[in-house]
Structures are given as structure tokens and as C-alpha cells.
N, C-alpha and C positions, 0 to 999 in steps of 0.2 A: 460418316456420321457414327458416333458412338452409340452402342446399344442402350436403350432406355432414355436417350435425350431426344427432345423434339425441337423442331425449328421455332415454334412460338416461345419456348422457354429460353432458347438461345437469343432470340431477338430481345426478349424482356431483359435478359442479363446484360446484353451489350448496351441497350438503351439506358439501363440503370447506371452503368459505369460512366456515361458521358457527363462531364461537368456542365451544369446548366446555369448556375448563378454567376453573375458578373461578366458573362460573355459580352464583349463589345461595349460595356459601360464606360471604359476608359476612352473609347473612340467614338463617343456619342456625337452625332451630327449637331450642327448649330441649331437646327430646328428642334431637335429633341431637347437640347439644353434650354431653349426658350420655353418650351412646353413644361419642362420640369420646374422652371422658375415661376411660371403662372401658378402651378399647383402649390408651390412653396409660399408664394405671396398670398394665395387664398387662405391657406392654413394659418398663416401668421397675422392675417387681417390688415396687411399693408395696402390700403385702398389706392393711394397715389401710385405706388409701384405697380400694383396689379393693373391699373388703368393704362399705364405706359407700356407695360409688357403686352397687354391685349392689343394695343395700337400696333405694336410690332407684328404680332401674329396676323392681325387684319391686313396689314400691308403685304405681308408675305402671301397670304391666301388670295388676296386680290390679284397679285401678279400671276400666281399659279392659275387662277381662273381665266384671266385675260389671255394668257399665252398658252393655256391648256397643257401645262407641263408641271412636273414636280421639281422644285428648285433644289439645286445642290448647294453646298456651302459657299462656293464662289458667288453664286447668284444671290444668296441670302446676304452676303457681305455687300453686294452692290445695292440692295434694297436699304440696308442699314446706312450705307454711305449717303444715299440720297436723303434719307430721313435726317441725318445729322446736318447735312447742308441746309435743308429746309429750316431746321431749328435755329441754326446759326443766323440765317437771314431774319428769322422772326425775332430773335433776341435784339438784333440791331434796330429793327423797326419799333419794337416795344420800348427800347431805351430812347429812341428819337421821339416817341410819342409820350414820354414821361410815364410809362407804365412799368415800373420796376417789379411789381408783384408778378406780372405775366412774364417778364424777362427772366426772373428767378425760376419760375416754373419750367420754362423752356430750357434753361441752363441745367436744371436737374434732369430733364429728359435726355439732354445731350450726354450727361455723365453716365446715365443708364445705358444708352445706346453704345457708347464707347466701351463699356464693360464687355460687350460681345465681340468687339473688334480685336484682331491680333495686335501684338505690341508694335508700336510705331518704329520705323527705321530711324536711326540717328542720322545727323547731317553727314557724317563721315561715310556711313554705309550707303546713303543715298548718292553721294558724289561718286563712290566707287561703282555703284550700279549704273549710273549714267555713263561713266567712262567706259565701262565694260560694254554697254549697249552701243555707244558710239563706235567703238572699235569693231564690234561684231557686225554692225550694219555698214561700216565704211562711210558713215555720214561725214560730209564735208561742208555742207551749207544748210541754211534754214529750210531748204526744199526737202531735206531728208528727215525733218523733224517727226513726221508721221511714223516712219519706220522705227525710229528710236523710241517714241512714245508707246508704240504697240509692244515692243519688247519689254519695256519697263512696266507697263500696265499689267502684263501677265505675271511678272515677278513681284510687284509691289502692291497687288490688289488688296485694298483695305489697310495697308501698312504705311501709306504716305498720302498726303494731300496732292492729288494729281494736278491741281492748278499751280501749286508751288513747284512741282516737278517740271511742268511745262515751261515755267519761267526760267528755271535753272538750265534746261536743255537749250532754250532760246539764247540765253546768255552765252552758253558754251559754244554754240554753233555760229555765234556772231550775228544774231538777229536783233 
């Protein structure tokens, strides 16, 4: 150690040189992004948007409490997928019940929920993913559909409608 320097001064100097602003903001988790959107909606006074985003945070927190875990991005995506599916079913029911006002409200919530989802796979990308999964698992019949679905679900989480994916796999395997 150099004469006249002290460890606290060295620590202060090293700590001062570290960049602190903007660390990790580009890689914000999905939960952080939703929380930031709640704050932004509160500031701008968008009551409908705020209500919908609060509904998302409530669903996430409910699952965290029920399972006693902290959800990662993949698990948050599964919560969002479930909410989208529920809203789509509600839209159909409201249209059947001649309640276009409520159907429009649910459709707006679907749009908001989808804004947090990753970009959807194109039909070509999905077909290529299915072909790759079938080849990797050696699937030959409909009995192997579970193996193929498991592989695809890991890669296409939140990026494709798994019901449609299942139908495509079934058609490919001759079911």
C-alpha cells in the first residue's frame, strides 16, 4: 500500500468509478416491465389501461402466493397466455349474448396482454420447428405426440397457439 493512502479512501474511489445508472435496464424482466407500465399509466391517468395492467399484476401475485415461488419470465408468459385464452372465450360468449360493449372491452384487454408477449412465429417457422422436433424425437405415430409437444412447448412458449400447434403435429403424424 502506498504511503499516505488508506483503505477506506481506496474503497470510496473504486466504488465511485463503478457505473450505476442504466445497469440491467435493457434486460428488464417482464414483471419489472409490467410494474413500470403500471406507474406510467398512473401518471398519465389512463384508468382503463391501469385497471387491466393491475389485473395482470394481481394474477401474477396470486400464482406466486399459491405456489410460494417468484415467477420468472417463462412462468409470467404462461400466466399471460392463460389470461388471453380466458379473454378470447369471454369475447365469444359476449358476442353470443349480444353484448358488443363487453366484447370490445375484452378485446382491448387481449390487445394489451399480447403487447407483453414475444413476437409470434410465422407458419413457415412453426412448420420448421415441428419438422425439427419430429426428427429429434424420432416420432413415427400419434403415440409420440407428447414427446414432440414437449420439445416444441419449450421452444415456442408464448410465441404460438399451442392448440393450433397440437393440431398441426397430429396432422403430420397421421392422427
